[in-house]
N, C-alpha and C positions, 0 to 999 in steps of 0.2 A: 209877917210872921212865917216861921218856916212850918212848910206841912211837912207829916211826920211820913216817912218812907222807910221801907227796910235799906238798910243800908247798901247792899248789893245791886239793889236797882239801877243806879245809874252805870256803873263803871262796867260790869259784868254782862248785862242783859242788853244793855244798849235802849232801856227805857221800850222792853217786848208787851207788847199786849198783853198775849198771855200769863200769867203768872204761875210758872210750872214748879209744883213742889220740890220740894230736895231729894225727896226719896224714889223720885221718877226720873231724877238725874240720873241718882245713884244705880239706880235697874237699869237706865239706857246705859250707862258706862259698864256695869259689869258685862249685859248682854253684848256690845263692841267688843270687848273684850276675849269674851266665849267665842262669840263669831271668828275674830281674828285668828285665835289662837288654832282654833278647830280647822277653819280654812288652810292655814299655812301648816299645820300638822300632815293632812292629808295629803296637800297638794305635793309635800316633802316624801312622804313615804309613796305616793303615787309614780313619781320618779324615779326613785332609788328602784319600787318594783319591777318599772318597766325596764330599766336598766339591768335589773338581774337577771330579766326573762329574757332579754335579749342576749345576754352573756351566756343562758345555761342552753338556748335553742343553738341544736346542731348546725354546723356551718354547711352550705353545700354548694 
């Protein structure tokens, strides 16, 4: 007799003990995307701002 399980339990989660709801995975992915995007944007703007500041500074 085959025990009834969700179809994603075997190959996706690898028999995880904790069953994480799907909306939590969605929230996690959204937060990861927001964090990565914000970090990359801040890093790029900071680098370009530092380069511009060095260019504008009078040389002595």
